[in-house]
Every structure is written in C-alpha cells, then in structure tokens.
PDB file of N, CA, C, O and CB in Angstrom:
ATOM      1  N   UNK A   1       0.846  -1.184   0.000  1.00  0.00           N
ATOM      2  CA  UNK A   1       0.000   0.000   0.000  1.00  0.00           C
ATOM      3  C   UNK A   1       0.887   1.242   0.000  1.00  0.00           C
ATOM      4  O   UNK A   1       1.854   1.323   0.757  1.00  0.00           O
ATOM      5  CB  UNK A   1      -0.960   0.001   1.224  1.00  0.00           C
ATOM      6  N   UNK A   2       0.553   2.198  -0.847  1.00  0.00           N
ATOM      7  CA  UNK A   2       1.356   3.409  -0.909  1.00  0.00           C
ATOM      8  C   UNK A   2       0.799   4.471   0.021  1.00  0.00           C
ATOM      9  O   UNK A   2      -0.407   4.561   0.249  1.00  0.00           O
ATOM     10  CB  UNK A   2       1.418   3.938  -2.338  1.00  0.00           C
ATOM     11  N   UNK A   3       1.709   5.268   0.548  1.00  0.00           N
ATOM     12  CA  UNK A   3       1.300   6.371   1.417  1.00  0.00           C
ATOM     13  C   UNK A   3       0.934   7.559   0.534  1.00  0.00           C
ATOM     14  O   UNK A   3       1.299   7.598  -0.641  1.00  0.00           O
ATOM     15  CB  UNK A   3       2.434   6.750   2.435  1.00  0.00           C
ATOM     16  N   UNK A   4       0.214   8.527   1.098  1.00  0.00           N
ATOM     17  CA  UNK A   4      -0.112   9.719   0.300  1.00  0.00           C
ATOM     18  C   UNK A   4       1.153  10.434  -0.202  1.00  0.00           C
ATOM     19  O   UNK A   4       1.155  10.998  -1.296  1.00  0.00           O
ATOM     20  CB  UNK A   4      -0.965  10.694   1.132  1.00  0.00           C
ATOM     21  N   UNK A   5       2.213  10.407   0.592  1.00  0.00           N
ATOM     22  CA  UNK A   5       3.460  11.055   0.175  1.00  0.00           C
ATOM     23  C   UNK A   5       4.065  10.336  -1.027  1.00  0.00           C
ATOM     24  O   UNK A   5       4.521  10.988  -1.966  1.00  0.00           O
ATOM     25  CB  UNK A   5       4.469  11.084   1.339  1.00  0.00           C
ATOM     26  N   UNK A   6       4.076   9.006  -1.012  1.00  0.00           N
ATOM     27  CA  UNK A   6       4.599   8.243  -2.140  1.00  0.00           C
ATOM     28  C   UNK A   6       3.757   8.497  -3.382  1.00  0.00           C
ATOM     29  O   UNK A   6       4.288   8.625  -4.485  1.00  0.00           O
ATOM     30  CB  UNK A   6       4.631   6.741  -1.812  1.00  0.00           C
ATOM     31  N   UNK A   7       2.456   8.568  -3.200  1.00  0.00           N
ATOM     32  CA  UNK A   7       1.546   8.817  -4.306  1.00  0.00           C
ATOM     33  C   UNK A   7       1.839  10.179  -4.944  1.00  0.00           C
ATOM     34  O   UNK A   7       1.858  10.312  -6.167  1.00  0.00           O
ATOM     35  CB  UNK A   7       0.086   8.749  -3.824  1.00  0.00           C
ATOM     36  N   UNK A   8       2.066  11.178  -4.100  1.00  0.00           N
ATOM     37  CA  UNK A   8       2.353  12.521  -4.580  1.00  0.00           C
ATOM     38  C   UNK A   8       3.688  12.539  -5.342  1.00  0.00           C
ATOM     39  O   UNK A   8       3.803  13.194  -6.378  1.00  0.00           O
ATOM     40  CB  UNK A   8       2.386  13.520  -3.400  1.00  0.00           C
ATOM     41  N   UNK A   9       4.684  11.825  -4.830  1.00  0.00           N
ATOM     42  CA  UNK A   9       5.982  11.766  -5.502  1.00  0.00           C
ATOM     43  C   UNK A   9       5.860  11.079  -6.856  1.00  0.00           C
ATOM     44  O   UNK A   9       6.465  11.521  -7.833  1.00  0.00           O
ATOM     45  CB  UNK A   9       7.007  11.033  -4.629  1.00  0.00           C
ATOM     46  N   UNK A  10       5.098  10.025  -6.919  1.00  0.00           N
ATOM     47  CA  UNK A  10       4.908   9.316  -8.190  1.00  0.00           C
ATOM     48  C   UNK A  10       4.183  10.194  -9.198  1.00  0.00           C
ATOM     49  O   UNK A  10       4.529  10.189 -10.379  1.00  0.00           O
ATOM     50  CB  UNK A  10       4.125   8.014  -7.969  1.00  0.00           C
ATOM     51  N   UNK A  11       3.186  10.946  -8.754  1.00  0.00           N
ATOM     52  CA  UNK A  11       2.470  11.870  -9.653  1.00  0.00           C
ATOM     53  C   UNK A  11       3.424  12.922 -10.201  1.00  0.00           C
ATOM     54  O   UNK A  11       3.357  13.273 -11.379  1.00  0.00           O
ATOM     55  CB  UNK A  11       1.293  12.556  -8.915  1.00  0.00           C
ATOM     56  N   UNK A  12       4.319  13.427  -9.341  1.00  0.00           N
ATOM     57  CA  UNK A  12       5.278  14.444  -9.781  1.00  0.00           C
ATOM     58  C   UNK A  12       6.196  13.885 -10.861  1.00  0.00           C
ATOM     59  O   UNK A  12       6.523  14.586 -11.819  1.00  0.00           O
ATOM     60  CB  UNK A  12       6.109  14.957  -8.589  1.00  0.00           C
ATOM     61  N   UNK A  13       6.613  12.637 -10.719  1.00  0.00           N
ATOM     62  CA  UNK A  13       7.450  12.005 -11.741  1.00  0.00           C
ATOM     63  C   UNK A  13       6.680  11.826 -13.044  1.00  0.00           C
ATOM     64  O   UNK A  13       7.211  12.086 -14.124  1.00  0.00           O
ATOM     65  CB  UNK A  13       7.968  10.649 -11.246  1.00  0.00           C
ATOM     66  N   UNK A  14       5.439  11.386 -12.943  1.00  0.00           N
ATOM     67  CA  UNK A  14       4.625  11.134 -14.132  1.00  0.00           C
ATOM     68  C   UNK A  14       4.318  12.416 -14.900  1.00  0.00           C
ATOM     69  O   UNK A  14       4.263  12.397 -16.130  1.00  0.00           O
ATOM     70  CB  UNK A  14       3.328  10.449 -13.740  1.00  0.00           C
ATOM     71  N   UNK A  15       4.120  13.520 -14.198  1.00  0.00           N
ATOM     72  CA  UNK A  15       3.772  14.773 -14.858  1.00  0.00           C
ATOM     73  C   UNK A  15       4.984  15.556 -15.338  1.00  0.00           C
ATOM     74  O   UNK A  15       4.837  16.553 -16.045  1.00  0.00           O
ATOM     75  CB  UNK A  15       2.967  15.624 -13.930  1.00  0.00           C
ATOM     76  N   UNK A  16       6.194  15.109 -14.957  1.00  0.00           N
ATOM     77  CA  UNK A  16       7.397  15.817 -15.372  1.00  0.00           C
ATOM     78  C   UNK A  16       7.769  16.956 -14.457  1.00  0.00           C
ATOM     79  O   UNK A  16       8.666  17.730 -14.789  1.00  0.00           O
ATOM     80  CB  UNK A  16       7.226  16.335 -16.748  1.00  0.00           C
ATOM     81  N   UNK A  17       7.114  17.092 -13.310  1.00  0.00           N
ATOM     82  CA  UNK A  17       7.474  18.138 -12.355  1.00  0.00           C
ATOM     83  C   UNK A  17       8.777  17.789 -11.645  1.00  0.00           C
ATOM     84  O   UNK A  17       9.467  18.674 -11.138  1.00  0.00           O
ATOM     85  CB  UNK A  17       6.347  18.345 -11.329  1.00  0.00           C
ATOM     86  N   UNK A  18       9.113  16.500 -11.608  1.00  0.00           N
ATOM     87  CA  UNK A  18      10.346  16.013 -10.993  1.00  0.00           C
ATOM     88  C   UNK A  18      11.003  15.058 -11.977  1.00  0.00           C
ATOM     89  O   UNK A  18      10.335  14.247 -12.619  1.00  0.00           O
ATOM     90  CB  UNK A  18      10.070  15.311  -9.612  1.00  0.00           C
ATOM     91  N   UNK A  19      12.336  15.169 -12.085  1.00  0.00           N
ATOM     92  CA  UNK A  19      13.112  14.306 -12.967  1.00  0.00           C
ATOM     93  C   UNK A  19      13.914  13.338 -12.104  1.00  0.00           C
ATOM     94  O   UNK A  19      14.498  13.736 -11.097  1.00  0.00           O
ATOM     95  CB  UNK A  19      14.051  15.141 -13.899  1.00  0.00           C
ATOM     96  N   UNK A  20      13.940  12.058 -12.503  1.00  0.00           N
ATOM     97  CA  UNK A  20      14.687  11.050 -11.759  1.00  0.00           C
ATOM     98  C   UNK A  20      15.495  10.207 -12.724  1.00  0.00           C
ATOM     99  O   UNK A  20      14.988   9.763 -13.754  1.00  0.00           O
ATOM    100  CB  UNK A  20      13.742  10.163 -10.921  1.00  0.00           C
ATOM    101  N   UNK A  21      16.778   9.986 -12.378  1.00  0.00           N
ATOM    102  CA  UNK A  21      17.600   9.123 -13.218  1.00  0.00           C
ATOM    103  C   UNK A  21      17.596   7.706 -12.668  1.00  0.00           C
ATOM    104  O   UNK A  21      16.974   7.428 -11.643  1.00  0.00           O
ATOM    105  CB  UNK A  21      19.038   9.659 -13.311  1.00  0.00           C
ATOM    106  N   UNK A  22      18.288   6.822 -13.353  1.00  0.00           N
ATOM    107  CA  UNK A  22      18.286   5.413 -12.967  1.00  0.00           C
ATOM    108  C   UNK A  22      18.914   5.166 -11.605  1.00  0.00           C
ATOM    109  O   UNK A  22      18.641   4.144 -10.975  1.00  0.00           O
ATOM    110  CB  UNK A  22      19.007   4.603 -14.000  1.00  0.00           C
ATOM    111  N   UNK A  23      19.749   6.082 -11.145  1.00  0.00           N
ATOM    112  CA  UNK A  23      20.377   5.926  -9.833  1.00  0.00           C
ATOM    113  C   UNK A  23      19.506   6.484  -8.712  1.00  0.00           C
ATOM    114  O   UNK A  23      19.888   6.428  -7.544  1.00  0.00           O
ATOM    115  CB  UNK A  23      21.734   6.611  -9.818  1.00  0.00           C
ATOM    116  N   UNK A  24      18.350   7.017  -9.057  1.00  0.00           N
ATOM    117  CA  UNK A  24      17.427   7.506  -8.042  1.00  0.00           C
ATOM    118  C   UNK A  24      17.588   8.970  -7.692  1.00  0.00           C
ATOM    119  O   UNK A  24      16.891   9.471  -6.809  1.00  0.00           O
ATOM    120  CB  UNK A  24      17.582   6.709  -6.820  1.00  0.00           C
ATOM    121  N   UNK A  25      18.491   9.670  -8.364  1.00  0.00           N
ATOM    122  CA  UNK A  25      18.655  11.104  -8.080  1.00  0.00           C
ATOM    123  C   UNK A  25      17.439  11.840  -8.631  1.00  0.00           C
ATOM    124  O   UNK A  25      17.036  11.628  -9.774  1.00  0.00           O
ATOM    125  CB  UNK A  25      19.987  11.670  -8.707  1.00  0.00           C
ATOM    126  N   UNK A  26      16.869  12.694  -7.814  1.00  0.00           N
ATOM    127  CA  UNK A  26      15.687  13.459  -8.234  1.00  0.00           C
ATOM    128  C   UNK A  26      15.975  14.946  -8.181  1.00  0.00           C
ATOM    129  O   UNK A  26      16.713  15.421  -7.317  1.00  0.00           O
ATOM    130  CB  UNK A  26      14.473  13.123  -7.348  1.00  0.00           C
ATOM    131  N   UNK A  27      15.382  15.677  -9.117  1.00  0.00           N
ATOM    132  CA  UNK A  27      15.520  17.118  -9.153  1.00  0.00           C
ATOM    133  C   UNK A  27      14.296  17.719  -9.834  1.00  0.00           C
ATOM    134  O   UNK A  27      13.630  17.059 -10.631  1.00  0.00           O
ATOM    135  CB  UNK A  27      16.821  17.531  -9.881  1.00  0.00           C
ATOM    136  N   UNK A  28      14.012  18.963  -9.516  1.00  0.00           N
ATOM    137  CA  UNK A  28      12.921  19.675 -10.195  1.00  0.00           C
ATOM    138  C   UNK A  28      13.463  20.543 -11.323  1.00  0.00           C
ATOM    139  O   UNK A  28      12.692  21.120 -12.090  1.00  0.00           O
ATOM    140  CB  UNK A  28      12.133  20.541  -9.194  1.00  0.00           C
ATOM    141  N   UNK A  29      14.790  20.638 -11.428  1.00  0.00           N
ATOM    142  CA  UNK A  29      15.432  21.468 -12.445  1.00  0.00           C
ATOM    143  C   UNK A  29      15.694  20.636 -13.704  1.00  0.00           C
ATOM    144  O   UNK A  29      16.442  19.660 -13.650  1.00  0.00           O
ATOM    145  CB  UNK A  29      16.757  22.074 -11.905  1.00  0.00           C
ATOM    146  N   UNK A  30      15.092  21.006 -14.827  1.00  0.00           N
ATOM    147  CA  UNK A  30      15.287  20.222 -16.043  1.00  0.00           C
ATOM    148  C   UNK A  30      16.752  20.163 -16.470  1.00  0.00           C
ATOM    149  O   UNK A  30      17.196  19.141 -16.994  1.00  0.00           O
ATOM    150  CB  UNK A  30      14.453  20.798 -17.167  1.00  0.00           C
ATOM    151  N   UNK A  31      17.510  21.237 -16.254  1.00  0.00           N
ATOM    152  CA  UNK A  31      18.932  21.249 -16.620  1.00  0.00           C
ATOM    153  C   UNK A  31      19.727  20.242 -15.814  1.00  0.00           C
ATOM    154  O   UNK A  31      20.577  19.535 -16.356  1.00  0.00           O
ATOM    155  CB  UNK A  31      19.520  22.639 -16.424  1.00  0.00           C
ATOM    156  N   UNK A  32      19.455  20.176 -14.526  1.00  0.00           N
ATOM    157  CA  UNK A  32      20.139  19.200 -13.672  1.00  0.00           C
ATOM    158  C   UNK A  32      19.734  17.786 -14.055  1.00  0.00           C
ATOM    159  O   UNK A  32      20.561  16.875 -14.056  1.00  0.00           O
ATOM    160  CB  UNK A  32      19.824  19.459 -12.186  1.00  0.00           C
ATOM    161  N   UNK A  33      18.465  17.607 -14.379  1.00  0.00           N
ATOM    162  CA  UNK A  33      17.993  16.295 -14.809  1.00  0.00           C
ATOM    163  C   UNK A  33      18.707  15.843 -16.064  1.00  0.00           C
ATOM    164  O   UNK A  33      19.088  14.678 -16.176  1.00  0.00           O
ATOM    165  CB  UNK A  33      16.493  16.319 -15.046  1.00  0.00           C
ATOM    166  N   UNK A  34      18.894  16.751 -17.009  1.00  0.00           N
ATOM    167  CA  UNK A  34      19.601  16.422 -18.245  1.00  0.00           C
ATOM    168  C   UNK A  34      21.072  16.134 -17.972  1.00  0.00           C
ATOM    169  O   UNK A  34      21.643  15.221 -18.568  1.00  0.00           O
ATOM    170  CB  UNK A  34      19.466  17.562 -19.257  1.00  0.00           C
ATOM    171  N   UNK A  35      21.690  16.898 -17.085  1.00  0.00           N
ATOM    172  CA  UNK A  35      23.100  16.680 -16.744  1.00  0.00           C
ATOM    173  C   UNK A  35      23.278  15.323 -16.074  1.00  0.00           C
ATOM    174  O   UNK A  35      24.236  14.608 -16.366  1.00  0.00           O
ATOM    175  CB  UNK A  35      23.620  17.805 -15.819  1.00  0.00           C
ATOM    176  N   UNK A  36      22.365  14.964 -15.181  1.00  0.00           N
ATOM    177  CA  UNK A  36      22.437  13.651 -14.531  1.00  0.00           C
ATOM    178  C   UNK A  36      22.323  12.541 -15.567  1.00  0.00           C
ATOM    179  O   UNK A  36      23.061  11.557 -15.513  1.00  0.00           O
ATOM    180  CB  UNK A  36      21.325  13.506 -13.468  1.00  0.00           C
ATOM    181  N   UNK A  37      21.404  12.699 -16.507  1.00  0.00           N
ATOM    182  CA  UNK A  37      21.215  11.680 -17.545  1.00  0.00           C
ATOM    183  C   UNK A  37      22.452  11.573 -18.429  1.00  0.00           C
ATOM    184  O   UNK A  37      22.859  10.471 -18.798  1.00  0.00           O
ATOM    185  CB  UNK A  37      19.979  12.006 -18.403  1.00  0.00           C
ATOM    186  N   UNK A  38      23.052  12.714 -18.770  1.00  0.00           N
ATOM    187  CA  UNK A  38      24.256  12.699 -19.603  1.00  0.00           C
ATOM    188  C   UNK A  38      25.414  12.006 -18.893  1.00  0.00           C
ATOM    189  O   UNK A  38      26.121  11.201 -19.499  1.00  0.00           O
ATOM    190  CB  UNK A  38      24.656  14.126 -19.984  1.00  0.00           C
ATOM    191  N   UNK A  39      25.614  12.314 -17.607  1.00  0.00           N
ATOM    192  CA  UNK A  39      26.723  11.693 -16.882  1.00  0.00           C
ATOM    193  C   UNK A  39      26.489  10.198 -16.729  1.00  0.00           C
ATOM    194  O   UNK A  39      27.434   9.409 -16.767  1.00  0.00           O
ATOM    195  CB  UNK A  39      26.904  12.345 -15.503  1.00  0.00           C
ATOM    196  N   UNK A  40      25.242   9.815 -16.559  1.00  0.00           N
ATOM    197  CA  UNK A  40      24.906   8.394 -16.465  1.00  0.00           C
ATOM    198  C   UNK A  40      25.176   7.692 -17.799  1.00  0.00           C
ATOM    199  O   UNK A  40      25.689   6.573 -17.824  1.00  0.00           O
ATOM    200  CB  UNK A  40      23.425   8.213 -16.051  1.00  0.00           C
ATOM    201  N   UNK A  41      24.835   8.342 -18.885  1.00  0.00           N
ATOM    202  CA  UNK A  41      25.077   7.765 -20.212  1.00  0.00           C
ATOM    203  C   UNK A  41      26.580   7.600 -20.451  1.00  0.00           C
ATOM    204  O   UNK A  41      27.013   6.597 -21.018  1.00  0.00           O
ATOM    205  CB  UNK A  41      24.450   8.655 -21.317  1.00  0.00           C
ATOM    206  N   UNK A  42      27.367   8.579 -20.020  1.00  0.00           N
ATOM    207  CA  UNK A  42      28.817   8.480 -20.173  1.00  0.00           C
ATOM    208  C   UNK A  42      29.374   7.305 -19.367  1.00  0.00           C
ATOM    209  O   UNK A  42      30.230   6.569 -19.857  1.00  0.00           O
ATOM    210  CB  UNK A  42      29.492   9.789 -19.735  1.00  0.00           C
ATOM    211  N   UNK A  43      28.897   7.128 -18.146  1.00  0.00           N
ATOM    212  CA  UNK A  43      29.351   6.006 -17.315  1.00  0.00           C
ATOM    213  C   UNK A  43      28.967   4.676 -17.959  1.00  0.00           C
ATOM    214  O   UNK A  43      29.759   3.733 -17.976  1.00  0.00           O
ATOM    215  CB  UNK A  43      28.751   6.102 -15.894  1.00  0.00           C
ATOM    216  N   UNK A  44      27.747   4.610 -18.487  1.00  0.00           N
ATOM    217  CA  UNK A  44      27.303   3.373 -19.144  1.00  0.00           C
ATOM    218  C   UNK A  44      28.168   3.057 -20.360  1.00  0.00           C
ATOM    219  O   UNK A  44      28.501   1.896 -20.597  1.00  0.00           O
ATOM    220  CB  UNK A  44      25.829   3.485 -19.566  1.00  0.00           C
ATOM    221  N   UNK A  45      28.532   4.073 -21.128  1.00  0.00           N
ATOM    222  CA  UNK A  45      29.382   3.868 -22.299  1.00  0.00           C
ATOM    223  C   UNK A  45      30.749   3.324 -21.877  1.00  0.00           C
ATOM    224  O   UNK A  45      31.296   2.445 -22.543  1.00  0.00           O
ATOM    225  CB  UNK A  45      29.548   5.188 -23.086  1.00  0.00           C
ATOM    226  N   UNK A  46      31.296   3.834 -20.787  1.00  0.00           N
ATOM    227  CA  UNK A  46      32.579   3.332 -20.289  1.00  0.00           C
ATOM    228  C   UNK A  46      32.470   1.866 -19.878  1.00  0.00           C
ATOM    229  O   UNK A  46      33.363   1.068 -20.161  1.00  0.00           O
ATOM    230  CB  UNK A  46      33.063   4.179 -19.100  1.00  0.00           C
ATOM    231  N   UNK A  47      31.384   1.520 -19.216  1.00  0.00           N
ATOM    232  CA  UNK A  47      31.176   0.122 -18.815  1.00  0.00           C
ATOM    233  C   UNK A  47      31.111  -0.783 -20.048  1.00  0.00           C
ATOM    234  O   UNK A  47      31.699  -1.864 -20.060  1.00  0.00           O
ATOM    235  CB  UNK A  47      29.877  -0.017 -17.977  1.00  0.00           C
ATOM    236  N   UNK A  48      30.405  -0.341 -21.069  1.00  0.00           N
ATOM    237  CA  UNK A  48      30.281  -1.146 -22.281  1.00  0.00           C
ATOM    238  C   UNK A  48      31.626  -1.313 -22.984  1.00  0.00           C
ATOM    239  O   UNK A  48      31.912  -2.377 -23.533  1.00  0.00           O
ATOM    240  CB  UNK A  48      29.272  -0.513 -23.233  1.00  0.00           C
ATOM    241  N   UNK A  49      32.459  -0.258 -22.968  1.00  0.00           N
ATOM    242  CA  UNK A  49      33.788  -0.351 -23.581  1.00  0.00           C
ATOM    243  C   UNK A  49      34.627  -1.416 -22.889  1.00  0.00           C
ATOM    244  O   UNK A  49      35.451  -2.074 -23.524  1.00  0.00           O
ATOM    245  CB  UNK A  49      34.506   1.006 -23.524  1.00  0.00           C
ATOM    246  N   UNK A  50      34.419  -1.584 -21.590  1.00  0.00           N
ATOM    247  CA  UNK A  50      35.176  -2.587 -20.825  1.00  0.00           C
ATOM    248  C   UNK A  50      34.530  -3.976 -20.932  1.00  0.00           C
ATOM    249  O   UNK A  50      35.039  -4.939 -20.360  1.00  0.00           O
ATOM    250  CB  UNK A  50      35.273  -2.166 -19.343  1.00  0.00           C
ATOM    251  N   UNK A  51      33.425  -4.080 -21.654  1.00  0.00           N
ATOM    252  CA  UNK A  51      32.766  -5.368 -21.835  1.00  0.00           C
ATOM    253  C   UNK A  51      31.813  -5.733 -20.721  1.00  0.00           C
ATOM    254  O   UNK A  51      31.403  -6.889 -20.617  1.00  0.00           O
ATOM    255  CB  UNK A  51      33.782  -6.432 -21.965  1.00  0.00           C
ATOM    256  N   UNK A  52      31.449  -4.776 -19.885  1.00  0.00           N
ATOM    257  CA  UNK A  52      30.512  -5.039 -18.800  1.00  0.00           C
ATOM    258  C   UNK A  52      29.094  -4.893 -19.329  1.00  0.00           C
ATOM    259  O   UNK A  52      28.749  -3.874 -19.928  1.00  0.00           O
ATOM    260  CB  UNK A  52      30.757  -4.082 -17.600  1.00  0.00           C
ATOM    261  N   UNK A  53      28.278  -5.909 -19.107  1.00  0.00           N
ATOM    262  CA  UNK A  53      26.909  -5.884 -19.610  1.00  0.00           C
ATOM    263  C   UNK A  53      25.881  -5.708 -18.504  1.00  0.00           C
ATOM    264  O   UNK A  53      24.688  -5.595 -18.783  1.00  0.00           O
ATOM    265  CB  UNK A  53      26.620  -7.150 -20.368  1.00  0.00           C
ATOM    266  N   UNK A  54      26.314  -5.683 -17.285  1.00  0.00           N
ATOM    267  CA  UNK A  54      25.439  -5.494 -16.127  1.00  0.00           C
ATOM    268  C   UNK A  54      26.250  -4.894 -15.002  1.00  0.00           C
ATOM    269  O   UNK A  54      27.404  -4.514 -15.203  1.00  0.00           O
ATOM    270  CB  UNK A  54      24.784  -6.834 -15.681  1.00  0.00           C
ATOM    271  N   UNK A  55      25.673  -4.803 -13.836  1.00  0.00           N
ATOM    272  CA  UNK A  55      26.407  -4.221 -12.728  1.00  0.00           C
ATOM    273  C   UNK A  55      27.625  -5.076 -12.370  1.00  0.00           C
ATOM    274  O   UNK A  55      27.514  -6.110 -11.712  1.00  0.00           O
ATOM    275  CB  UNK A  55      25.492  -4.061 -11.513  1.00  0.00           C
ATOM    276  N   UNK A  56      28.779  -4.613 -12.822  1.00  0.00           N
ATOM    277  CA  UNK A  56      30.056  -5.261 -12.536  1.00  0.00           C
ATOM    278  C   UNK A  56      30.115  -6.730 -12.988  1.00  0.00           C
ATOM    279  O   UNK A  56      30.766  -7.553 -12.343  1.00  0.00           O
ATOM    280  CB  UNK A  56      30.335  -5.182 -11.059  1.00  0.00           C
ATOM    281  N   UNK A  57      29.441  -7.050 -14.083  1.00  0.00           N
ATOM    282  CA  UNK A  57      29.447  -8.418 -14.605  1.00  0.00           C
ATOM    283  C   UNK A  57      30.136  -8.401 -15.971  1.00  0.00           C
ATOM    284  O   UNK A  57      29.576  -7.868 -16.929  1.00  0.00           O
ATOM    285  CB  UNK A  57      27.985  -9.000 -14.713  1.00  0.00           C
ATOM    286  N   UNK A  58      31.343  -8.974 -16.081  1.00  0.00           N
ATOM    287  CA  UNK A  58      32.014  -8.980 -17.388  1.00  0.00           C
ATOM    288  C   UNK A  58      31.294  -9.910 -18.375  1.00  0.00           C
ATOM    289  O   UNK A  58      30.760 -10.953 -17.998  1.00  0.00           O
ATOM    290  CB  UNK A  58      33.488  -9.414 -17.231  1.00  0.00           C
ATOM    291  N   UNK A  59      31.298  -9.509 -19.617  1.00  0.00           N
ATOM    292  CA  UNK A  59      30.664 -10.311 -20.651  1.00  0.00           C
ATOM    293  C   UNK A  59      31.516 -11.559 -20.904  1.00  0.00           C
ATOM    294  O   UNK A  59      32.742 -11.463 -20.955  1.00  0.00           O
ATOM    295  CB  UNK A  59      30.476  -9.486 -21.962  1.00  0.00           C
ATOM    296  N   UNK A  60      30.892 -12.711 -21.060  1.00  0.00           N
ATOM    297  CA  UNK A  60      31.625 -13.966 -21.281  1.00  0.00           C
ATOM    298  C   UNK A  60      31.567 -14.392 -22.718  1.00  0.00           C
ATOM    299  O   UNK A  60      32.130 -15.426 -23.078  1.00  0.00           O
ATOM    300  CB  UNK A  60      31.076 -15.070 -20.407  1.00  0.00           C
TER     301      UNK A  60
END
C-alpha cells in the first residue's frame, strides 16, 4: 500500500514536475535532470567499452 506522500511523488514524476535518473537522483530542475542523464550515459558507455553488460558483470 502506498502512502499519500509516495503517491504525490509518483504523480510528480509522471507529470514531469520532478526528474529522476536510474540511480534515483531526483531534481525539479530540467537542466540538472539532463546533466544527470548525460553523466549516467557516459558512465554506461565506459562500462560497455570494458565489456561489462550489467552491474560489474564482465561479458563472457
């Protein structure tokens, strides 16, 4: 069961009032949200270059 606070947070995410990246960082600033997404994409690209396909799991 969700609390009213959780419900409100989920609505904010759905409407775009709050931005959240895959690591759970949340912000109301679209610029910060984009910067978080860009840095996450860069980290993911580095992992792929090393052959990692999941969290610290080398590709076999």
